[in-house]
C-alpha positions in Angstrom: 155.0 326.7 194.5 155.7 328.0 191.1 153.3 329.0 188.6 154.3 326.1 186.5 154.2 323.8 189.2 150.8 324.6 190.4 149.4 324.3 186.8 151.0 321.2 186.4 149.1 320.1 189.8 145.9 321.3 188.4 146.1 319.3 185.2 147.0 316.1 187.1 143.9 316.5 189.1 141.6 317.3 186.3 143.3 314.2 184.3 142.7 312.2 187.4 139.0 313.2 188.0 138.4 312.6 184.0 139.8 309.2 184.2 137.8 308.3 187.2 134.7 309.6 185.7 135.4 307.4 182.4 136.0 304.4 184.6 132.9 305.0 186.7 130.3 302.3 185.6 126.5 303.7 184.8 124.4 302.9 187.9 122.4 299.8 186.0 125.8 298.4 185.6 126.5 298.6 189.6 123.2 296.9 189.9 123.6 293.9 187.7 125.0 291.5 190.5 121.8 292.7 192.7 119.4 292.0 189.7 120.9 288.6 188.8 120.1 287.6 192.3 116.8 288.9 192.4 116.1 286.8 189.3 117.6 283.9 190.8 115.3 284.6 194.0 112.4 284.3 191.8 113.5 280.9 190.4 113.8 279.8 193.7 110.6 280.9 194.9 108.7 279.1 191.9 110.7 276.1 192.3 109.7 275.8 195.7 106.1 276.4 195.0 106.5 273.6 192.2 108.1 271.0 195.0 105.1 271.9 197.4 102.1 271.9 195.2 103.0 270.2 191.8 105.9 267.7 192.6 106.0 265.0 190.0 103.7 266.7 187.5 104.1 268.6 184.5 103.4 272.3 185.5 102.5 273.9 188.8 99.1 276.1 188.9 100.4 279.4 190.8 96.6 280.5 192.3 94.9 277.4 193.2 98.2 275.9 194.3 97.8 272.6 192.5 99.0 271.2 189.2 98.5 270.2 186.0 99.6 267.3 183.4 99.4 267.9 179.5 98.2 264.2 178.6 96.7 263.4 181.7 99.9 261.8 183.2 103.2 263.5 184.0 105.9 263.9 181.5 107.9 266.2 184.3 107.9 268.7 181.9 109.0 271.5 184.6 111.8 269.7 186.1 113.3 268.9 182.7 112.7 272.2 181.1 114.2 273.9 184.4 117.2 271.8 185.1 119.7 273.6 182.7 118.7 277.0 184.2 119.3 275.7 187.8 123.1 274.8 186.6 123.7 278.1 185.3 122.3 279.7 188.4 124.5 277.7 190.4 121.7 276.2 192.3 123.1 272.7 193.1 120.8 271.4 195.4 117.7 272.3 193.2 119.8 270.8 190.2 120.0 267.6 192.4 116.4 267.4 193.6 115.4 267.9 189.6 118.1 265.2 188.3 116.7 262.6 191.2 113.1 263.0 190.2 113.8 262.6 186.6 115.9 259.4 186.9 113.5 258.0 189.3 110.3 258.7 187.5 110.4 259.8 183.9 109.6 257.3 181.1 108.4 257.7 177.8 106.8 254.1 177.4 103.5 255.5 177.6 100.3 255.3 175.3 100.3 258.9 174.8 99.8 260.8 171.5 101.9 263.9 171.9 102.7 267.1 170.1 105.9 266.2 168.4 107.3 270.0 168.3 106.4 271.0 172.0 108.1 267.8 173.2 110.8 268.1 171.2 111.8 271.8 172.3 110.9 271.3 175.9 111.7 267.6 177.0 114.2 266.6 174.0 116.1 269.9 174.0 116.2 269.8 178.0 117.5 266.3 178.1 120.4 267.0 175.6 121.1 270.1 177.1 121.2 268.6 180.6 123.7 265.8 179.2 126.1 268.3 177.9 125.9 270.3 181.3 126.2 267.4 183.4 127.6 264.7 181.9 125.5 261.9 183.3 124.9 259.5 180.6 121.2 258.5 181.7 120.2 262.0 180.3 121.5 261.0 176.9 119.9 257.7 177.1 116.5 259.2 177.9 116.9 261.6 175.0 117.7 259.1 172.7 114.9 256.9 173.9 112.3 259.8 173.0 114.0 260.7 169.8 113.4 256.8 168.7 109.8 257.3 169.7 109.2 260.5 167.7 110.9 259.3 164.8 107.8 258.3 163.3 106.3 261.5 162.9 108.6 262.0 159.8 107.0 259.0 157.9 104.7 261.4 155.7 104.9 261.3 151.7 106.8 264.7 151.8 109.1 263.7 154.7 107.8 266.9 156.7 106.4 265.5 160.2 102.7 265.1 161.5 101.9 266.9 164.3 101.1 264.4 166.7 102.9 261.0 167.5 102.3 258.2 170.0 105.1 257.4 172.2 104.6 253.8 172.4 102.9 252.9 169.0 104.1 255.4 166.5 100.9 256.2 165.3 100.5 259.8 163.8 98.1 262.2 163.2 97.6 265.9 162.0 98.5 266.2 158.3 97.9 270.2 158.6 101.0 271.4 160.0 102.9 274.6 160.1 106.3 275.6 159.3 107.6 276.4 163.0 106.5 272.8 164.0 108.0 271.3 160.7 111.4 273.4 161.1 111.8 273.6 164.6 113.2 270.2 165.1 116.8 270.3 163.7 118.9 271.4 166.5 117.7 268.5 168.7 117.6 265.5 166.3 120.9 266.9 165.0 122.6 267.0 167.9 121.2 263.5 168.9 122.9 262.5 165.7 125.9 263.9 166.6 126.2 262.4 170.1 125.3 259.1 169.2 126.8 258.7 165.9 123.4 257.7 164.1 122.9 260.1 161.2 119.0 259.2 160.9 118.0 261.7 163.2 119.8 264.5 161.3 118.9 263.4 157.9 115.1 263.0 158.7 115.0 266.7 160.3 117.1 268.1 157.7 114.8 266.7 154.8 111.8 268.2 156.6 113.4 271.7 156.5 114.4 271.2 153.0 111.1 270.2 151.7 109.4 273.1 153.7 112.1 275.6 152.1 111.6 274.1 148.4 107.9 274.9 148.8 108.4 278.8 149.6 106.7 281.0 147.0 108.0 282.6 143.9 109.4 285.9 146.2 110.7 283.4 148.8 107.8 283.4 151.6 106.5 280.5 153.5 102.8 280.4 154.6 101.1 279.7 157.8 99.7 275.9 157.3 101.1 273.3 154.9 99.4 269.7 154.3 102.6 267.5 154.9 101.0 264.6 153.0 100.4 266.4 149.7 102.6 269.5 150.1 100.4 272.0 149.4 99.7 275.3 151.3 96.2 275.4 153.1 97.0 279.0 154.4 99.1 281.3 152.4 99.4 284.1 155.2 103.1 285.0 155.8 104.5 286.4 158.7 107.1 285.9 161.6 104.8 285.1 164.5 103.6 281.9 166.1 103.5 278.8 163.6 106.6 280.2 161.5 108.6 281.8 163.9 111.0 279.6 164.9 111.7 278.0 161.5 113.6 281.0 160.4 115.3 280.8 163.8 116.5 277.2 163.2 117.7 277.9 159.7 120.4 280.1 161.2 121.0 278.3 164.3 121.4 275.1 162.6 124.2 276.6 160.2 125.9 278.1 163.6 125.7 274.8 165.5 126.4 272.2 162.5 128.4 274.7 160.0 126.2 273.1 157.4 126.1 275.4 154.6 123.2 274.6 153.1 121.1 275.9 156.2 123.1 279.2 155.7 121.9 279.4 152.1 118.4 278.7 153.1 118.6 281.4 156.0 120.0 284.1 153.7 117.6 283.6 151.0 114.6 283.4 153.2 115.7 286.5 155.6 116.0 288.7 152.5 112.2 287.9 151.4 111.1 288.6 155.0 112.8 291.9 155.4 111.6 292.9 152.0 107.9 292.0 152.5 107.2 291.8 156.1 109.0 294.7 157.5 106.7 297.7 158.3 108.2 301.0 159.0 105.2 303.1 160.7 104.9 306.3 162.5 104.9 304.0 165.7 108.0 302.0 165.1 109.5 299.4 162.8 107.3 296.0 163.0 107.1 293.0 160.9 103.4 292.5 159.5 101.7 289.9 157.7 101.4 289.7 153.9 100.2 286.9 151.3 103.1 284.5 150.6 102.6 284.9 146.7 101.9 288.5 146.1 103.7 290.0 149.2 100.7 292.5 149.7 100.2 293.4 153.2 97.3 291.8 155.0 97.4 292.5 158.8 99.2 294.8 160.6 99.2 292.6 163.8 102.4 292.1 165.9 103.1 290.5 169.3 104.9 288.9 172.2 105.7 286.0 169.9 107.3 288.2 167.2 109.6 290.0 169.8 112.0 287.0 169.4 113.0 288.9 165.7 115.8 291.2 167.2 117.9 288.6 169.1 117.9 286.5 165.8 118.9 289.6 163.6 121.7 290.1 166.1 122.7 286.4 165.4 122.5 287.1 161.6 124.5 290.4 161.9 121.8 292.7 161.0 122.1 294.6 164.4 120.8 298.3 163.0 117.4 296.5 162.2 117.7 294.5 165.5 117.9 297.9 167.3 114.9 299.4 165.3 112.7 296.5 166.3 113.8 296.3 170.0 112.5 300.0 170.2 109.2 298.9 169.3 109.2 295.6 171.0 109.6 297.9 174.3 107.1 300.2 173.2 104.6 297.4 173.0 105.6 296.2 176.6 105.2 300.1 178.2 101.7 300.3 176.5 100.4 298.8 179.8 103.3 298.0 182.1 103.5 294.6 180.2 103.2 293.3 177.0 99.9 291.9 175.5 99.9 288.6 173.2 99.3 291.0 170.4 98.6 294.5 169.3 97.7 296.5 166.1 100.6 298.3 165.6 99.1 301.0 163.4 96.6 302.3 166.2 98.4 300.5 169.0 95.4 298.9 170.2 95.5 295.6 172.0 94.4 292.8 170.0 94.9 289.7 172.2 95.1 291.1 175.8 96.7 287.9 177.7 100.5 287.8 178.8 101.6 284.2 178.8 104.9 284.9 180.7 106.7 284.7 177.4 110.4 285.3 177.3 111.2 286.6 173.7 111.3 290.5 174.5 113.7 290.0 177.3 115.6 287.3 174.9 116.0 290.1 172.4 117.1 292.8 175.1 119.7 290.0 175.9 121.1 289.5 172.5 121.5 293.1 171.9 123.2 293.9 175.6 125.7 291.1 174.6 126.2 292.5 171.1 126.3 296.3 171.9 127.3 296.2 175.6 124.7 299.3 175.6 123.2 299.8 179.1 119.8 300.7 177.6 119.2 297.3 177.0 120.0 296.3 180.8 117.4 299.0 181.7 114.9 297.3 179.3 115.5 294.1 180.9 115.1 295.3 184.4 111.8 297.0 183.5 110.4 294.0 182.2 111.6 291.7 185.0 110.2 294.1 187.7 107.0 294.1 185.7 106.9 290.1 186.1 107.3 290.5 189.8 104.9 293.4 190.3 102.1 292.1 188.4 102.5 288.1 188.0 104.1 286.8 191.0 101.8 284.6 193.5 102.4 283.1 196.9 103.5 280.0 194.9 105.1 281.2 191.7 104.2 283.3 188.7 101.0 283.3 186.9 99.8 284.4 183.4 97.6 287.6 182.8 94.2 287.3 181.7 94.2 290.8 180.7 97.5 293.0 180.5 95.0 296.3 181.2 93.3 294.9 184.3 96.3 292.7 185.5 93.7 290.0 186.2 95.6 286.6 186.5 95.0 283.4 185.1 95.9 279.9 187.1 98.4 278.9 184.6 102.2 278.8 184.5 104.0 276.9 181.5 107.4 275.3 182.1 109.1 277.9 179.9 108.9 280.6 182.4 111.7 278.8 184.3 113.5 277.4 181.0 113.2 280.9 179.3 112.0 284.0 180.7 113.9 283.4 184.1 116.9 282.4 182.1 117.1 285.1 179.6 116.8 287.7 182.6 119.5 286.1 184.5 121.8 286.0 181.9 121.2 289.5 180.8 122.5 290.7 184.3 125.1 287.8 185.4 128.8 288.0 184.4 129.2 287.1 180.6 131.3 284.1 181.5 128.2 282.4 182.9 127.4 281.3 179.5 129.7 282.2 176.3 127.6 282.8 173.2 130.5 281.7 171.2 130.4 278.3 172.5 126.7 277.7 172.9 123.5 277.9 170.6 120.0 278.0 172.4 117.3 275.9 171.0 113.8 278.1 170.9 113.2 276.5 174.6 116.5 278.3 175.5 118.2 275.1 176.2 121.8 275.7 175.5 123.6 273.1 172.9 127.2 273.1 172.2 129.5 271.5 170.0 130.8 268.5 172.4 131.3 266.3 169.4 
C-alpha cells in the first residue's frame, strides 16, 4: 500500500468516525420513547385508580381511595378533563370508557352555582377539544348547552363576568373578580362561536377582555381584583401569578387561534409593561415579582409554581432569550427540595407556601422551550420533574398532592388537571413531535388543544 493510499484510507476512517459521532444522539434523546411510555403508564395507573375508587365522580382521593365532587354532585370533571390526553397517548380503550360514561351520565341541568372560570377551562374546553379530536356531535351538543348556561355570567354593568353562575337558573354572584377569571374565557367561548356560527359567545368573551384591558393603569399594568359592576380596582397589586396569569396567556393565544389583530395589539402593549415593571433580575436568577399597578414600585419578591407558565408564553410570543432565563429560575425552584413549592421568596430562596399541588406549569415551559430550541437540557429538566412526581407523589391508586415539599408529607387530593395538563405536557415533551403539531393547535390554559377546524 502506498503512502498516499494509506493516508487516504486514514482520512476516510476519521471522517466516518466523525460523521457517526455527529449523528449519535445524546443519551436523553435515546431515552425519549422509554420516558414517554413511563408517562403513559403513570396515566393508566391513575385512570385505573379513578375507575376503581371514584368512577362517575369528579376527582379521585388517592390516599383514602375514595372520591370527591366539587359541588356535592358530579360533573365528571376527571373523565372530561382527561379525554383528549387519552386520545393523544393512543389509549383507545380508556378513551372509549370515558366517552361512554360522559354520554351516559353528564348533564348540566343542575341547580348548582359553579365557578365560571374553572368550569370553562376544564369542562367547556375539554368538551370542545373532545369534539375536535373525536368528531362525535354529542360532545359539541354538551359544550353548547354548557356555554349557554354560563353566558349569564357576562350580564354585569361592565360586561366583565361575575365569578359564579347557576347552571339551571342563570343567577349570578361574586362581583369582585380578577383578570384571570375575566380574561381566560375567550378561547372556549370563541371556539364555540366558530363551530356553531353563533357570534354571541365570541362577542361577550371579547368584550370582557377589552373592558378589562381598558382599565389597565397609565403604565399598562392590571391589578389583582376588580369590581365587575363598578369597574373599580379593589386590589392594585400587579404580578403574573394566580388571579392574573392566564389573562396574558389568552391575549396571545386568542390572536394565534382566531387571527384577531385586536388581541395582538392588547398582548403587545401588555407584555411590554409586564417586562418593564415586573421582571426582577437578582443574584438568584431572573424572576417576575409584584409591583403596584399604578406606580410600578416593587411590593413583593414572591414567585411560585403558577408563575412558571411564563417561559412557555414568552416562547409563543417570540421572546425566547428571556424565556430561557426564567426557565433556569423555574428549574432552580424545583431543585431546591427536589420538587417545587407553591411559592418562594426569590431573594432569600426561602419557601413561602410549602405545598405542591401537582401543578404542570414548570413542565409546560420545558416542553415549549424544547419544541422551540431542540435542546436536550429541557428534556433533562422534564425527566427530572417527572421522576420527582413518581418518587414523591405516587400512591396505590394515583398521585397525591404534597402538603409540604420539605417533608414530602402527602395530601389526600388530586385535581383533574394532573391528567389534563401535568401528564399531557410530560408525555408530549418525550413523544414524537408529530403527536401534536404546535403550528396547528393552541392549548387552552387547562391544556385542551383547540384547532381551526372552521
